[in-house]
C-alpha positions as CSV (number, residue, x, y, z in Angstrom):
1,M,33.6,-29.3,-15.0
2,S,34.7,-31.8,-17.5
3,C,36.5,-35.0,-17.4
4,G,39.6,-33.4,-18.4
5,E,39.6,-31.3,-16.8
6,L,39.3,-33.1,-13.7
7,L,41.6,-35.7,-14.8
8,D,44.0,-32.4,-15.3
9,S,43.2,-31.4,-11.1
10,G,44.6,-35.1,-10.3
11,R,40.9,-35.8,-9.8
12,L,40.1,-38.6,-12.4
13,R,42.8,-40.8,-14.2
14,R,42.1,-42.8,-17.3
15,E,41.1,-46.8,-17.1
16,P,39.5,-49.2,-19.0
17,S,37.1,-51.1,-17.8
18,T,35.4,-54.5,-17.6
19,A,32.0,-56.2,-18.2
20,E,32.2,-57.6,-14.5
21,E,33.3,-54.8,-13.0
22,V,30.4,-52.9,-14.8
23,S,27.6,-55.5,-13.4
24,S,29.4,-55.8,-9.6
25,L,28.5,-52.0,-9.5
26,L,24.9,-52.8,-11.0
27,A,24.4,-54.9,-8.7
28,A,25.3,-53.0,-5.9
29,A,23.4,-50.0,-7.1
30,G,20.4,-52.6,-7.0
31,R,20.4,-53.7,-3.9
32,A,20.8,-50.6,-2.2
33,L,17.9,-49.2,-4.1
34,T,16.0,-52.4,-3.2
35,D,16.8,-51.5,0.5
36,A,16.0,-47.3,0.1
37,G,12.3,-49.3,0.2
38,V,12.2,-51.3,3.1
39,R,9.8,-49.2,4.6
40,Q,10.4,-50.4,7.7
41,V,13.7,-48.4,7.8
42,S,14.4,-44.9,8.5
43,P,14.0,-42.1,6.0
44,D,17.6,-40.7,7.0
45,G,18.4,-45.0,5.8
46,R,16.4,-45.4,2.9
47,F,18.1,-41.7,1.8
48,I,21.2,-43.1,2.2
49,C,21.4,-46.2,0.9
50,A,19.4,-44.3,-1.8
51,Y,21.7,-42.2,-2.5
52,Q,24.8,-44.9,-2.6
53,A,22.8,-46.5,-5.4
54,A,22.8,-43.1,-7.4
55,L,26.7,-42.8,-6.5
56,S,26.9,-46.6,-7.7
57,L,25.2,-45.8,-10.8
58,A,27.4,-42.5,-11.9
59,T,30.2,-44.3,-11.1
60,V,29.2,-47.6,-14.1
61,V,29.1,-44.5,-16.4
62,V,32.4,-43.1,-15.3
63,R,33.7,-46.5,-15.3
64,A,32.4,-47.3,-18.8
65,E,33.9,-44.5,-20.3
66,G,37.2,-45.5,-19.1
67,W,38.1,-43.4,-16.1
68,R,38.3,-43.7,-12.6
69,V,38.3,-41.4,-9.4
70,Q,41.6,-41.4,-8.1
71,E,41.9,-42.9,-5.0
72,N,42.4,-40.9,-1.1
73,I,41.9,-37.6,-2.6
74,P,39.3,-35.4,-1.1
75,A,35.8,-35.2,-2.0
76,Q,35.3,-38.4,-4.2
77,H,31.7,-39.3,-4.1
78,W,31.6,-35.2,-5.6
79,T,34.3,-36.1,-8.2
80,A,31.8,-38.9,-9.4
81,L,29.1,-36.7,-9.8
82,A,30.9,-33.9,-11.1
83,A,32.6,-36.6,-14.0
84,C,29.0,-38.8,-14.7
85,G,27.5,-35.2,-15.3
86,A,30.1,-34.1,-17.3
87,I,29.4,-37.6,-19.1
88,L,26.0,-37.5,-20.2
89,G,25.9,-34.1,-20.5
90,R,23.8,-31.3,-20.1
91,G,20.4,-32.7,-20.1
92,A,21.7,-34.5,-16.3
93,A,22.9,-31.0,-15.4
94,N,19.3,-30.5,-12.8
95,R,19.8,-34.1,-11.7
96,F,23.6,-33.9,-11.1
97,A,23.0,-30.5,-9.0
98,Y,20.6,-32.3,-6.2
99,Y,22.5,-35.3,-6.1
100,Q,25.5,-32.9,-5.0
101,S,22.4,-31.9,-2.9
102,C,21.6,-35.1,-1.6
103,R,25.1,-36.6,-0.4
104,R,25.8,-33.0,1.4
105,K,22.4,-34.1,3.2
106,R,23.7,-37.5,3.6
107,A,26.6,-36.2,4.8
108,E,24.5,-34.3,7.3
109,A,22.3,-37.6,8.3
110,L,25.7,-40.0,8.9
111,Y,28.1,-38.7,10.5
112,R,26.4,-35.6,12.3
113,H,22.8,-36.2,13.8
114,A,19.5,-38.3,13.1
115,G,16.3,-37.3,11.7
116,V,17.3,-34.8,8.9
117,V,15.6,-35.9,6.2
118,S,12.0,-36.1,5.7
119,E,9.9,-39.3,4.4
120,V,9.2,-36.8,1.4
121,E,12.7,-36.5,1.0
122,A,13.3,-40.5,1.0
123,Q,10.3,-41.2,-1.0
124,A,11.8,-37.9,-3.5
125,L,15.8,-39.6,-4.3
126,V,13.8,-42.8,-4.2
127,A,12.5,-42.4,-7.2
128,D,14.9,-40.4,-9.4
129,V,17.3,-42.7,-8.4
130,T,14.8,-45.2,-10.2
131,Q,14.7,-43.6,-12.8
132,F,18.5,-43.0,-13.2
133,R,18.6,-46.9,-13.0
134,Q,17.0,-47.1,-15.6
135,E,18.4,-44.2,-17.5
136,V,22.1,-45.9,-17.2
137,L,20.8,-49.2,-18.0
138,G,19.5,-47.9,-21.3
139,W,23.1,-45.5,-21.5
140,L,25.2,-48.3,-21.2
141,R,23.7,-50.4,-24.0
142,Q,23.1,-47.9,-26.1
143,S,26.8,-46.7,-26.0
144,H,28.9,-49.6,-24.1
145,P,27.2,-53.1,-25.8
146,D,30.5,-55.1,-24.7
147,L,30.5,-53.8,-21.5
148,A,25.9,-54.0,-21.0
149,A,26.3,-57.6,-21.2
150,G,24.6,-59.4,-18.8
151,S,24.0,-57.0,-16.9
152,G,20.0,-56.6,-15.7
153,G,21.3,-54.9,-12.5
154,G,21.4,-57.7,-10.0
155,S,18.5,-57.0,-7.5
156,G,15.9,-54.6,-7.3
157,E,15.0,-55.1,-11.0
158,E,11.2,-53.6,-10.2
159,G,13.1,-50.5,-8.8
């Protein structure tokens, strides 16, 4: 779904972002990614943290492009991931299909029952989001240098 279609459906609206907002979102993603790397936490917990980092990074892309996910609508996470995928283009399609499946698994782990995430799944998501973070930082520097100023991403710099 394109950002125009998401706009027409009432899921997105136009709203400029600021360097401070982007920096705050990157810091949140860094903290969540750091938390996802704590081995003493269950695979469910690490997966949930890694997913949150991915969502924050997707939101960075959406906000940098001057879009905002509407509040108080169903499927806000789905919308943010879909919009990010539309912005980053075809090369990102597999990643965002994966993140959409992670969104469903995160909901199951968070709201239904524990123990649904394996160690392998948690490690795979952490590794993927670590790579995605680097890609978002590079994209931001190239596409929106005005918003990237000073955005090292906060904690989690090593991932």
